[in-house]
Structure formats: C-alpha cells, structure tokens
DSSP file (Angstrom, degrees, kcal/mol; ACC not computed):
  #  RESIDUE AA STRUCTURE BP1 BP2  ACC     N-H-->O    O-->H-N    N-H-->O    O-->H-N    TCO  KAPPA ALPHA  PHI   PSI    X-CA   Y-CA   Z-CA
    1    1 A M     >        0   0    0      0, 0.0     4,-2.9     0, 0.0     5,-0.2   0.000 360.0 360.0 360.0 -39.6    0.0    0.0    0.0
    2    2 A R  H  >  +     0   0    0      1,-0.2     4,-2.8     2,-0.2     5,-0.2   0.917 360.0  49.3 -61.0 -42.9    2.9    2.4    0.8
    3    3 A S  H  > S+     0   0    0      2,-0.2     4,-2.2     1,-0.2    -1,-0.2   0.926 113.0  47.3 -62.3 -44.8    4.4    1.8   -2.6
    4    4 A R  H  > S+     0   0    0      1,-0.2     4,-2.5     2,-0.2    -2,-0.2   0.930 115.0  44.9 -62.4 -47.0    1.0    2.4   -4.3
    5    5 A L  H  X S+     0   0    0     -4,-2.9     4,-3.3     2,-0.2     5,-0.3   0.877 110.3  54.5 -67.5 -37.3    0.3    5.6   -2.3
    6    6 A R  H  X S+     0   0    0     -4,-2.8     4,-1.4    -5,-0.2    -1,-0.2   0.933 111.9  44.9 -60.1 -45.4    3.9    6.9   -2.8
    7    7 A T  H  X S+     0   0    0     -4,-2.2     4,-0.5    -5,-0.2    -2,-0.2   0.917 115.1  48.6 -63.6 -44.1    3.4    6.5   -6.6
    8    8 A F  H >< S+     0   0    0     -4,-2.5     3,-1.5     1,-0.2    -2,-0.2   0.944 111.9  46.8 -63.1 -49.1    0.0    8.1   -6.5
    9    9 A F  H >< S+     0   0    0     -4,-3.3     3,-1.6     1,-0.3    -1,-0.2   0.734  99.6  69.0 -70.2 -20.3    1.0   11.1   -4.4
   10   10 A A  H 3< S+     0   0    0     -4,-1.4    -1,-0.3     1,-0.3    -2,-0.2   0.725  91.3  62.7 -66.0 -20.1    4.0   11.7   -6.6
   11   11 A T  T << S-     0   0    0     -3,-1.5    -1,-0.3    -4,-0.5    -2,-0.2   0.459 111.2-123.8 -82.4  -0.4    1.5   12.7   -9.3
   12   12 A R    X>  -     0   0    0     -3,-1.6     3,-1.7     1,-0.1     4,-0.6   0.977  33.0-171.5  56.4  61.9    0.3   15.6   -7.1
   13   13 A P  G >4 S+     0   0    0      0, 0.0     3,-0.8     0, 0.0     7,-0.2   0.740  75.4  67.7 -60.3 -24.7   -3.3   14.5   -7.1
   14   14 A F  G >4 S+     0   0    0      1,-0.3     3,-1.1     2,-0.2     4,-0.2   0.789  93.7  59.0 -68.6 -24.4   -4.5   17.7   -5.3
   15   15 A V  G <4 S+     0   0    0     -3,-1.7    -1,-0.3     1,-0.2     3,-0.3   0.782 110.9  43.5 -67.7 -26.1   -3.6   19.6   -8.5
   16   16 A N  G <X S+     0   0    0     -3,-0.8     4,-2.3    -4,-0.6     3,-0.3  -0.015  74.9 125.5-108.8  27.6   -6.0   17.4  -10.3
   17   17 A N  H <>  +     0   0    0     -3,-1.1     4,-3.1     1,-0.2     5,-0.2   0.862  68.7  58.6 -57.0 -39.1   -8.9   17.4   -7.7
   18   18 A R  H  > S+     0   0    0     -3,-0.3     4,-2.1     1,-0.2    -1,-0.2   0.937 109.7  42.6 -59.0 -48.4  -11.5   18.5  -10.2
   19   19 A Q  H  > S+     0   0    0     -3,-0.3     4,-2.6     1,-0.2    -1,-0.2   0.921 115.0  50.6 -64.6 -43.8  -10.9   15.5  -12.4
   20   20 A N  H  X S+     0   0    0     -4,-2.3     4,-2.4    -7,-0.2    -2,-0.2   0.909 110.1  50.3 -60.4 -42.6  -10.7   13.1   -9.4
   21   21 A N  H  X S+     0   0    0     -4,-3.1     4,-2.3     2,-0.2    -1,-0.2   0.909 111.5  46.9 -64.5 -42.3  -14.0   14.5   -8.0
   22   22 A I  H  X S+     0   0    0     -4,-2.1     4,-2.7    -5,-0.2    -1,-0.2   0.922 110.1  54.4 -65.2 -42.7  -15.8   14.1  -11.3
   23   23 A H  H  X S+     0   0    0     -4,-2.6     4,-1.4     1,-0.2    -2,-0.2   0.948 112.4  42.9 -53.4 -51.1  -14.5   10.6  -11.6
   24   24 A E  H  X S+     0   0    0     -4,-2.4     4,-1.0     1,-0.2    -1,-0.2   0.861 111.0  55.4 -68.2 -34.5  -15.8    9.7   -8.2
   25   25 A Y  H >X S+     0   0    0     -4,-2.3     3,-0.8     1,-0.2     4,-0.6   0.906 102.3  56.9 -63.4 -40.7  -19.1   11.4   -8.9
   26   26 A V  H >X S+     0   0    0     -4,-2.7     3,-1.6     1,-0.3     4,-0.7   0.903 100.8  58.6 -56.5 -40.3  -19.6    9.3  -12.0
   27   27 A H  H >< S+     0   0    0     -4,-1.4     3,-0.8     1,-0.3    -1,-0.3   0.840  97.3  60.2 -59.0 -32.0  -19.3    6.2   -9.8
   28   28 A T  H << S+     0   0    0     -4,-1.0    -1,-0.3    -3,-0.8    -2,-0.2   0.708 107.2  46.9 -68.9 -16.6  -22.3    7.5   -7.8
   29   29 A Q  H << S+     0   0    0     -3,-1.6    -1,-0.2    -4,-0.6     2,-0.2   0.527 100.5  85.3 -98.7  -9.3  -24.4    7.3  -11.0
   30   30 A Q  S << S-     0   0    0     -3,-0.8     2,-0.2    -4,-0.7   102,-0.1  -0.580  79.0-116.5 -94.4 154.5  -23.2    3.8  -12.0
   31   31 A Q        -     0   0    0    102,-0.6   104,-0.2   100,-0.4    -2,-0.1  -0.564  46.3 -94.8 -77.1 153.0  -24.5    0.4  -11.1
   32   32 A D        -     0   0    0     -2,-0.2   104,-0.3     1,-0.1     2,-0.1  -0.334  43.5-123.4 -68.4 154.3  -22.0   -1.7   -9.2
   33   33 A S        -     0   0    0      1,-0.1   103,-0.3   102,-0.1    -1,-0.1  -0.466  17.1-107.2 -95.0 166.6  -19.9   -4.1  -11.3
   34   34 A S        -     0   0    0    101,-1.8    -1,-0.1    -2,-0.1   103,-0.1  -0.206  40.5-101.3 -75.1-179.5  -19.5   -7.8  -11.1
   35   35 A D  S    S+     0   0    0    101,-0.1     2,-0.1     4,-0.1    -1,-0.1   0.515  86.7 112.9 -84.9  -4.7  -16.2   -9.2   -9.8
   36   36 A R  S  > S-     0   0    0      1,-0.1     4,-2.1   100,-0.1     3,-0.3  -0.424  74.8-126.1 -70.0 142.8  -14.9  -10.0  -13.3
   37   37 A L  H  > S+     0   0    0     47,-3.3     4,-2.9    44,-0.3     5,-0.3   0.888 107.9  58.1 -55.8 -42.6  -12.0   -7.9  -14.5
   38   38 A A  H  > S+     0   0    0     44,-2.4     4,-2.2    46,-0.2    -1,-0.2   0.909 108.7  45.2 -56.9 -44.1  -13.8   -6.8  -17.7
   39   39 A A  H  > S+     0   0    0     -3,-0.3     4,-2.4    43,-0.3    -1,-0.2   0.905 114.8  46.7 -67.9 -41.9  -16.7   -5.3  -15.7
   40   40 A R  H  X S+     0   0    0     -4,-2.1     4,-2.4     2,-0.2     5,-0.2   0.894 112.8  49.2 -70.0 -38.6  -14.4   -3.6  -13.2
   41   41 A V  H  X S+     0   0    0     -4,-2.9     4,-2.7    -5,-0.2    -1,-0.2   0.909 112.3  49.1 -65.2 -41.9  -12.2   -2.2  -15.9
   42   42 A A  H  X S+     0   0    0     -4,-2.2     4,-2.3    -5,-0.3     5,-0.2   0.929 110.5  51.4 -61.5 -44.8  -15.2   -0.9  -17.8
   43   43 A Y  H  X S+     0   0    0     -4,-2.4     4,-1.4     1,-0.2    -2,-0.2   0.925 115.9  39.2 -58.0 -49.9  -16.6    0.7  -14.6
   44   44 A E  H  X S+     0   0    0     -4,-2.4     4,-2.1     1,-0.2    -1,-0.2   0.888 114.0  54.7 -70.7 -39.0  -13.3    2.6  -13.9
   45   45 A G  H  X S+     0   0    0     -4,-2.7     4,-2.8    -5,-0.2    -2,-0.2   0.874 105.3  52.1 -64.8 -38.3  -12.7    3.4  -17.5
   46   46 A V  H  X S+     0   0    0     -4,-2.3     4,-2.9     2,-0.2     5,-0.3   0.923 109.0  50.6 -63.8 -43.1  -16.0    5.1  -18.0
   47   47 A A  H  X S+     0   0    0     -4,-1.4     4,-2.0    -5,-0.2    -2,-0.2   0.906 112.6  47.3 -61.6 -40.5  -15.4    7.2  -14.9
   48   48 A E  H  X S+     0   0    0     -4,-2.1     4,-2.1     2,-0.2    -2,-0.2   0.939 114.3  46.3 -63.3 -47.7  -12.0    8.2  -16.3
   49   49 A F  H  X S+     0   0    0     -4,-2.8     4,-2.3     2,-0.2    -2,-0.2   0.931 114.2  45.9 -64.3 -47.4  -13.4    9.0  -19.8
   50   50 A V  H  X S+     0   0    0     -4,-2.9     4,-2.4     1,-0.2    -1,-0.2   0.907 111.1  53.5 -64.6 -40.8  -16.4   11.0  -18.6
   51   51 A A  H  X S+     0   0    0     -4,-2.0     4,-2.6    -5,-0.3     6,-0.4   0.897 109.8  48.2 -61.0 -39.7  -14.3   13.0  -16.1
   52   52 A E  H  X S+     0   0    0     -4,-2.1     4,-2.8     2,-0.2     5,-0.2   0.906 110.4  51.5 -66.6 -40.5  -11.9   13.9  -19.0
   53   53 A R  H  < S+     0   0    0     -4,-2.3    -2,-0.2     1,-0.2    -1,-0.2   0.892 115.1  43.0 -62.3 -39.3  -14.9   15.0  -21.2
   54   54 A V  H  < S+     0   0    0     -4,-2.4    -2,-0.2    -5,-0.2    -1,-0.2   0.928 126.8  28.5 -73.1 -45.8  -16.2   17.2  -18.4
   55   55 A T  H  < S-     0   0    0     -4,-2.6    -2,-0.2     2,-0.2    -3,-0.2   0.714  92.7-131.3 -91.9 -22.3  -12.9   18.8  -17.3
   56   56 A G  S  < S+     0   0    0     -4,-2.8     2,-0.3    -5,-0.3    -4,-0.1   0.610  74.3 102.9  78.0  10.8  -10.9   18.7  -20.5
   57   57 A H        -     0   0    0     -6,-0.4    -1,-0.3    -5,-0.2    -2,-0.2  -0.946  57.0-154.0-130.6 149.4   -8.0   17.1  -18.5
   58   58 A R        -     0   0    0     -2,-0.3    -9,-0.0    -3,-0.1   -39,-0.0  -0.949  37.8-103.9-114.5 139.5   -6.5   13.7  -18.0
   59   59 A P        -     0   0    0      0, 0.0     2,-2.2     0, 0.0     5,-0.1  -0.307  30.7-114.7 -64.2 147.6   -4.6   13.0  -14.8
   60   60 A P        +     0   0    0      0, 0.0     2,-0.3     0, 0.0   -44,-0.0  -0.401  63.8 146.5 -81.7  65.2   -0.8   13.0  -15.1
   61   61 A L    >   -     0   0    0     -2,-2.2     3,-1.5     1,-0.1     4,-0.3  -0.731  60.2-120.4-104.5 151.2   -0.4    9.3  -14.3
   62   62 A Q  T >> S+     0   0    0     -2,-0.3     4,-3.1     1,-0.3     3,-2.0   0.829 108.2  68.9 -54.7 -35.0    2.1    6.8  -15.6
   63   63 A L  H 3> S+     0   0    0      1,-0.3     4,-1.9     2,-0.2    -1,-0.3   0.789  95.3  54.9 -60.7 -27.1   -0.6    4.7  -17.1
   64   64 A Y  H <4 S+     0   0    0     -3,-1.5    -1,-0.3     2,-0.2    -2,-0.2   0.524 114.7  39.8 -85.6  -5.0   -1.4    7.4  -19.7
   65   65 A T  H <> S+     0   0    0     -3,-2.0     4,-1.1    -4,-0.3    -2,-0.2   0.771 121.7  40.4 -98.9 -49.2    2.3    7.4  -20.8
   66   66 A Y  H  X S+     0   0    0     -4,-3.1     4,-1.3     1,-0.2    -3,-0.2   0.917 109.5  60.9 -65.3 -45.1    2.9    3.7  -20.7
   67   67 A G  H >< S+     0   0    0     -4,-1.9     3,-0.9    -5,-0.3     7,-0.2   0.916 105.3  42.9 -54.0 -56.4   -0.5    2.7  -22.1
   68   68 A P  H >4 S+     0   0    0      0, 0.0     3,-0.8     0, 0.0    -1,-0.2   0.857 114.6  52.1 -62.0 -32.9   -0.3    4.4  -25.5
   69   69 A A  H 3< S+     0   0    0     -4,-1.1    -2,-0.2     1,-0.2    -3,-0.1   0.714 124.4  27.4 -74.1 -19.7    3.3    3.2  -26.0
   70   70 A H  T <X S+     0   0    0     -4,-1.3     4,-2.6    -3,-0.9    -1,-0.2  -0.099  78.2 135.3-130.6  34.0    2.4   -0.4  -25.2
   71   71 A S  H <> S+     0   0    0     -3,-0.8     4,-2.7     1,-0.2     5,-0.2   0.847  72.3  50.7 -59.6 -38.3   -1.3   -0.5  -26.3
   72   72 A D  H  > S+     0   0    0      2,-0.2     4,-2.5     1,-0.2    -1,-0.2   0.918 112.1  47.4 -66.3 -41.7   -1.0   -3.8  -28.2
   73   73 A T  H  > S+     0   0    0      2,-0.2     4,-2.2     1,-0.2    -2,-0.2   0.926 113.9  47.6 -63.1 -45.8    0.6   -5.5  -25.2
   74   74 A V  H  X S+     0   0    0     -4,-2.6     4,-2.5    -7,-0.2    -2,-0.2   0.930 112.7  49.2 -61.6 -46.2   -2.0   -4.1  -22.8
   75   75 A R  H  X S+     0   0    0     -4,-2.7     4,-2.6    -5,-0.2    -2,-0.2   0.928 111.7  47.9 -60.5 -46.9   -4.9   -5.1  -25.1
   76   76 A E  H  X S+     0   0    0     -4,-2.5     4,-1.8     1,-0.2    -1,-0.2   0.889 113.0  48.1 -64.3 -38.8   -3.6   -8.7  -25.5
   77   77 A Q  H  X S+     0   0    0     -4,-2.2     4,-1.8     2,-0.2    -1,-0.2   0.891 111.1  51.7 -67.9 -38.5   -3.1   -9.1  -21.8
   78   78 A F  H  X S+     0   0    0     -4,-2.5     4,-2.3     2,-0.2    -2,-0.2   0.933 107.7  51.8 -62.7 -45.2   -6.6   -7.7  -21.1
   79   79 A K  H  < S+     0   0    0     -4,-2.6     4,-0.3     1,-0.2    -1,-0.2   0.901 112.1  47.0 -56.7 -41.3   -8.1  -10.2  -23.6
   80   80 A A  H  < S+     0   0    0     -4,-1.8    -1,-0.2     1,-0.2    -2,-0.2   0.817 123.5  32.7 -70.1 -30.7   -6.3  -13.0  -21.8
   81   81 A D  H >< S+     0   0    0     -4,-1.8     3,-2.4    -3,-0.2   -44,-0.3   0.559  84.9 101.8-103.8 -10.4   -7.4  -11.8  -18.3
   82   82 A M  T 3< S+     0   0    0     -4,-2.3   -44,-2.4     1,-0.3   -43,-0.3   0.713  83.9  48.5 -58.9 -25.9  -10.8  -10.2  -18.8
   83   83 A A  T 3  S+     0   0    0     -4,-0.3    -1,-0.3    -3,-0.2    -2,-0.1   0.554  92.9 102.7 -88.1  -7.4  -12.9  -13.1  -17.5
   84   84 A K    <   -     0   0    0     -3,-2.4   -47,-3.3   -48,-0.1   -46,-0.2  -0.267  63.4-148.5 -73.8 160.7  -10.7  -13.4  -14.3
   85   85 A T  S    S+     0   0    0    -49,-0.2     2,-0.7   -48,-0.1    -1,-0.1   0.299  73.7  96.7-108.1   5.4  -11.8  -12.2  -10.9
   86   86 A D        +     0   0    0     -5,-0.2     3,-0.3     1,-0.1    -2,-0.1  -0.873  46.2 178.5 -96.5 115.4   -8.2  -11.4   -9.9
   87   87 A W    >>  +     0   0    0     -2,-0.7     4,-2.5     1,-0.2     3,-2.4   0.315  42.6 118.8 -96.9   6.7   -7.5   -7.7  -10.5
   88   88 A T  T 34 S+     0   0    0      1,-0.3    -1,-0.2     2,-0.2    -2,-0.0   0.808  79.2  38.4 -47.4 -45.9   -3.9   -7.8   -9.2
   89   89 A D  T 34 S+     0   0    0     -3,-0.3    15,-0.4     1,-0.1    -1,-0.3   0.517 126.1  36.5 -84.0  -3.8   -2.2   -6.8  -12.4
   90   90 A W  T <4 S+     0   0    0     -3,-2.4    15,-2.9     1,-0.3    16,-0.5   0.799 107.2  32.6-119.8 -41.3   -4.8   -4.2  -13.3
   91   91 A L  S  < S+     0   0    0     -4,-2.5    -1,-0.3     1,-0.2     3,-0.1  -0.935 107.5   1.0-135.1 147.4   -6.5   -2.2  -10.6
   92   92 A Y  S    S+     0   0    0     -2,-0.3     2,-0.2     1,-0.2    -1,-0.2   0.866  97.5 122.1  53.7  45.0   -5.8   -0.7   -7.2
   93   93 A N        -     0   0    0     -3,-0.2    -1,-0.2     1,-0.1     2,-0.1  -0.718  61.6-113.4-131.7 176.1   -2.2   -1.8   -7.2
   94   94 A S        -     0   0    0     -2,-0.2     9,-0.3     2,-0.2     7,-0.2  -0.203  52.6 -86.1 -92.8-167.4    1.4   -0.8   -7.0
   95   95 A D  S    S+     0   0    0      5,-0.1     2,-1.5     1,-0.1     5,-0.1   0.303 100.2 104.6 -87.0  11.0    3.9   -1.1   -9.9
   96   96 A H        +     0   0    0      4,-0.1     2,-0.2     3,-0.1    -2,-0.2  -0.577  62.6  91.8 -89.6  72.9    4.6   -4.7   -8.8
   97   97 A N  S    S-     0   0    0     -2,-1.5     3,-0.4    -8,-0.1    -8,-0.1  -0.836  97.3 -74.8-150.3-176.1    2.6   -6.3  -11.7
   98   98 A V  S    S+     0   0    0     -2,-0.2    -8,-0.1     1,-0.2    -9,-0.1   0.721 128.9  43.5 -64.0 -20.6    3.1   -7.6  -15.2
   99   99 A F  S    S-     0   0    0      2,-0.2    -1,-0.2   -10,-0.2    -3,-0.1   0.718  96.3-132.7 -96.2 -24.1    3.3   -4.0  -16.6
  100  100 A G  S    S+     0   0    0     -3,-0.4    -5,-0.1     1,-0.2    -2,-0.1   0.634  81.5  93.1  76.2  13.5    5.6   -2.4  -14.0
  101  101 A V  S >  S-     0   0    0     -7,-0.2     3,-0.5   -38,-0.0    -2,-0.2  -0.999  78.5-117.3-137.9 132.1    3.0    0.5  -13.9
  102  102 A P  T 3  S+     0   0    0      0, 0.0   -39,-0.2     0, 0.0    -7,-0.1  -0.342  83.4   9.6 -72.1 152.6    0.1    0.8  -11.5
  103  103 A D  T >>  +     0   0    0     -9,-0.3     3,-1.5     1,-0.1     4,-0.7   0.780  61.2 159.9  60.6  39.2   -3.6    0.8  -12.5
  104  104 A M  H <>  +     0   0    0     -3,-0.5     4,-2.4   -15,-0.4     5,-0.2   0.693  66.5  75.2 -65.8 -16.5   -3.4   -0.2  -16.1
  105  105 A G  H 3> S+     0   0    0    -15,-2.9     4,-2.6     1,-0.2    -1,-0.3   0.825  89.5  57.5 -62.7 -30.6   -7.0   -1.2  -15.9
  106  106 A Y  H <> S+     0   0    0     -3,-1.5     4,-2.2   -16,-0.5    -1,-0.2   0.898 107.6  47.4 -65.5 -39.5   -7.9    2.5  -15.9
  107  107 A F  H  X S+     0   0    0     -4,-0.7     4,-2.6     2,-0.2    -2,-0.2   0.953 113.6  46.1 -66.1 -49.5   -6.1    2.9  -19.2
  108  108 A A  H  X S+     0   0    0     -4,-2.4     4,-2.1     1,-0.2    -2,-0.2   0.924 115.1  47.9 -60.0 -43.9   -7.8   -0.1  -20.8
  109  109 A G  H  X S+     0   0    0     -4,-2.6     4,-2.5     1,-0.2    -1,-0.2   0.878 110.5  51.4 -64.8 -38.2  -11.2    0.9  -19.5
  110  110 A Y  H  X S+     0   0    0     -4,-2.2     4,-2.9     2,-0.2     5,-0.2   0.929 109.8  49.7 -62.2 -45.6  -10.6    4.5  -20.8
  111  111 A E  H  X S+     0   0    0     -4,-2.6     4,-2.3     2,-0.2    -2,-0.2   0.872 110.8  50.1 -62.8 -37.5   -9.7    3.2  -24.2
  112  112 A I  H  X S+     0   0    0     -4,-2.1     4,-2.4    -5,-0.2    -1,-0.2   0.950 113.0  45.5 -65.1 -49.0  -12.8    1.0  -24.3
  113  113 A A  H  X S+     0   0    0     -4,-2.5     4,-2.6     1,-0.2    -2,-0.2   0.910 113.5  49.8 -61.2 -43.0  -15.1    3.9  -23.3
  114  114 A K  H  X S+     0   0    0     -4,-2.9     4,-3.2     2,-0.2    -1,-0.2   0.912 110.3  50.4 -63.5 -43.0  -13.4    6.2  -25.8
  115  115 A G  H  X S+     0   0    0     -4,-2.3     4,-1.7    -5,-0.2    -2,-0.2   0.916 111.8  47.6 -61.1 -43.7  -13.8    3.6  -28.6
  116  116 A F  H  X S+     0   0    0     -4,-2.4     4,-0.9     2,-0.2    -2,-0.2   0.940 115.2  45.5 -61.9 -47.4  -17.5    3.2  -27.8
  117  117 A Y  H >< S+     0   0    0     -4,-2.6     3,-0.8     1,-0.2    -2,-0.2   0.924 111.0  52.1 -62.2 -47.2  -18.0    7.0  -27.7
  118  118 A D  H 3< S+     0   0    0     -4,-3.2    -1,-0.2     1,-0.2    -2,-0.2   0.826 110.6  48.7 -61.9 -32.3  -16.1    7.6  -30.9
  119  119 A R  H 3< S+     0   0    0     -4,-1.7    -1,-0.2    -5,-0.2    -2,-0.2   0.657  92.2  98.7 -81.4 -16.5  -18.1    5.0  -32.8
  120  120 A A    <<  -     0   0    0     -4,-0.9     3,-0.2    -3,-0.8    -3,-0.0  -0.485  59.1-156.8 -77.0 139.4  -21.5    6.4  -31.6
  121  121 A R  S    S+     0   0    0      1,-0.2     2,-0.9    -2,-0.2    -1,-0.1   0.903  90.3  51.4 -75.6 -44.4  -23.5    8.7  -33.8
  122  122 A D     >  -     0   0    0      1,-0.2     4,-2.0     2,-0.1    -1,-0.2  -0.821  69.7-174.1 -98.3 100.5  -25.4   10.3  -30.9
  123  123 A K  H  > S+     0   0    0     -2,-0.9     4,-2.2     1,-0.2    -1,-0.2   0.862  82.8  53.7 -65.9 -38.0  -22.7   11.4  -28.4
  124  124 A R  H  > S+     0   0    0      1,-0.2     4,-1.9     2,-0.2    -1,-0.2   0.923 110.8  46.5 -63.2 -43.7  -25.1   12.4  -25.8
  125  125 A E  H  > S+     0   0    0      1,-0.2     4,-2.7     2,-0.2    -2,-0.2   0.857 108.4  57.3 -65.8 -35.1  -26.8    9.0  -25.9
  126  126 A A  H  X S+     0   0    0     -4,-2.0     4,-2.7     2,-0.2    -2,-0.2   0.924 106.3  48.5 -61.7 -44.3  -23.4    7.3  -25.8
  127  127 A I  H  X S+     0   0    0     -4,-2.2     4,-2.4     2,-0.2     5,-0.2   0.922 111.5  50.2 -61.8 -43.4  -22.5    9.1  -22.5
  128  128 A R  H  X S+     0   0    0     -4,-1.9     4,-2.6     1,-0.2    -2,-0.2   0.932 111.5  48.4 -59.4 -45.9  -25.9    8.0  -21.1
  129  129 A T  H  X S+     0   0    0     -4,-2.7     4,-0.9     1,-0.2    -2,-0.2   0.914 109.8  52.6 -61.3 -44.0  -25.2    4.4  -22.2
  130  130 A L  H >< S+     0   0    0     -4,-2.7     3,-0.6     1,-0.2    -1,-0.2   0.937 115.2  40.0 -58.0 -48.1  -21.7    4.5  -20.7
  131  131 A I  H 3< S+     0   0    0     -4,-2.4  -100,-0.4     1,-0.2    -1,-0.2   0.874 119.2  45.1 -71.7 -37.0  -23.0    5.7  -17.3
  132  132 A Q  H 3< S+     0   0    0     -4,-2.6    -1,-0.2    -5,-0.2    -2,-0.2   0.388  78.8 132.7 -91.7   4.5  -26.1    3.5  -17.2
  133  133 A L    <<  -     0   0    0     -4,-0.9     2,-1.8    -3,-0.6  -102,-0.6  -0.276  67.3-118.1 -54.0 135.9  -24.4    0.3  -18.4
  134  134 A P    >   -     0   0    0      0, 0.0     3,-2.5     0, 0.0     7,-0.3  -0.570  35.8-177.8 -78.0  84.2  -25.5   -2.7  -16.2
  135  135 A Y  T 3  S+     0   0    0     -2,-1.8  -101,-1.8     1,-0.3  -102,-0.1   0.663  76.1  62.6 -61.7 -18.0  -21.9   -3.4  -15.0
  136  136 A G  T 3  S+     0   0    0   -103,-0.3     2,-0.8  -104,-0.3    -1,-0.3   0.542  86.6  82.3 -82.5  -6.9  -23.1   -6.4  -12.9
  137  137 A D    <>  -     0   0    0     -3,-2.5     4,-2.4     1,-0.2     5,-0.2  -0.854  64.2-165.3-101.7 102.4  -24.3   -8.1  -16.1
  138  138 A D  H  > S+     0   0    0     -2,-0.8     4,-2.3     1,-0.2    -1,-0.2   0.815  87.6  53.3 -60.9 -32.4  -21.2   -9.8  -17.6
  139  139 A T  H  > S+     0   0    0      2,-0.2     4,-2.6     1,-0.2    -1,-0.2   0.925 109.8  47.4 -68.2 -43.8  -23.0  -10.3  -21.0
  140  140 A A  H  > S+     0   0    0      2,-0.2     4,-2.2     1,-0.2    -2,-0.2   0.895 113.1  49.4 -63.5 -40.1  -23.9   -6.7  -21.3
  141  141 A V  H  X S+     0   0    0     -4,-2.4     4,-2.5    -7,-0.3    -2,-0.2   0.928 111.2  48.9 -65.3 -44.8  -20.4   -5.6  -20.4
  142  142 A H  H  X S+     0   0    0     -4,-2.3     4,-2.5     1,-0.2    -2,-0.2   0.925 111.1  49.9 -60.8 -44.8  -18.9   -8.0  -22.9
  143  143 A D  H  X S+     0   0    0     -4,-2.6     4,-2.6     1,-0.2    -1,-0.2   0.906 110.3  51.1 -60.5 -41.8  -21.2   -6.7  -25.6
  144  144 A Y  H  X S+     0   0    0     -4,-2.2     4,-1.5     2,-0.2    -1,-0.2   0.922 110.0  49.0 -59.9 -46.0  -20.3   -3.1  -24.7
  145  145 A I  H  X>S+     0   0    0     -4,-2.5     5,-0.9     1,-0.2     4,-0.6   0.908 111.4  49.8 -63.4 -41.5  -16.5   -4.0  -25.0
  146  146 A V  H ><5S+     0   0    0     -4,-2.5     3,-1.4     1,-0.2    -1,-0.2   0.933 109.1  51.9 -60.8 -46.3  -17.1   -5.6  -28.4
  147  147 A K  H 3<5S+     0   0    0     -4,-2.6    -1,-0.2     1,-0.3    -2,-0.2   0.781 101.1  62.9 -62.6 -26.4  -19.0   -2.6  -29.6
  148  148 A S  H 3<5S-     0   0    0     -4,-1.5    -1,-0.3    -5,-0.2    -2,-0.2   0.734 104.5-130.0 -70.2 -21.1  -16.1   -0.4  -28.6
  149  149 A G  T X<5S+     0   0    0     -3,-1.4     3,-1.0    -4,-0.6    -3,-0.1   0.462  71.4 125.1  84.8   1.1  -13.8   -2.1  -31.0
  150  150 A Y  T 3 < +     0   0    0     -5,-0.9    -4,-0.1     1,-0.2    -5,-0.1   0.820  68.6  51.9 -66.2 -31.9  -11.2   -2.6  -28.3
  151  151 A L  T 3         0   0    0     -6,-0.5    -1,-0.2     1,-0.2    -5,-0.1   0.596 360.0 360.0 -82.0  -9.2  -11.0   -6.4  -28.8
  152  152 A A    <         0   0    0     -3,-1.0    -1,-0.2    -6,-0.1    -2,-0.1   0.486 360.0 360.0 -68.8 360.0  -10.4   -6.2  -32.6
C-alpha cells in the first residue's frame, strides 16, 4: 500500500482534484460491477473518460504514458485476463505487476469507453449508455466492450 500511495501522491493529485472529483461522482451514478476484470475495468474506465470529457483534463499518471506506448501488449493481456476475478495486475495496485506500472485497468477501460463513444453517432446517448451500463451483467459488459472495437 505504501508503494502504491507513494506513486499516487508523486502525481500531485490535489492539483487534479477537479478530475478526481468528477471521476468519483460518475461512480455514484453507475451500477456496481461484477467481480470480473472486464466489468471492473469498464466501470473505472467510464469514470475516467467522462471525467476527462467534463474537465478537459487527463490525470498525469504513468498509465497514460505507458499505455499508448504499449497499447497492443495491454490489449492482448486484457483479452487474456478479462474473465478473471483477480485484479492484481490491473487495478488498485502498485507497480509490482506484469506492466511495472500501477492501475493499467484504468487505461484499458478508458480506451474501451473512448472507442465506444467515438463510434457512436449520438454522443449524448453514448454518454448516457456508458454511465447506465449494467456493470453487474457480464454479458452486457462483454457486448459493450465488443461494440467499442477494443478487442479487434
């Protein structure tokens, strides 16, 4: 926990309070997710994506530097792990994982949400769908991820 918090506080999160607050507010509007990695990553990624849309800012976290540079690796690992209930390498973690960067699930989830949004004709309806997704329904979450184009 100390390692995770040290890494987190090194990003100066108080400078980014607005984005963090919106992220957490989005969670108050979402249904809880199942324990499957795919559902939890979708849940966190939607909060990240919506918070960025509202604030115009992305938090200065390592995952947003590492993720784009290793997107294929992250995607393939997500595909392999998405049905698991062990979030160790993906969420709420330190950098002691397969990526060497904490919280890569936020990046994968953000990319999924962004893909879904970008493909939608009606952007307002897309945001509504993202927030109201039944995250506890693994079939609905899987269908959402497929529609995002992330697994292609």
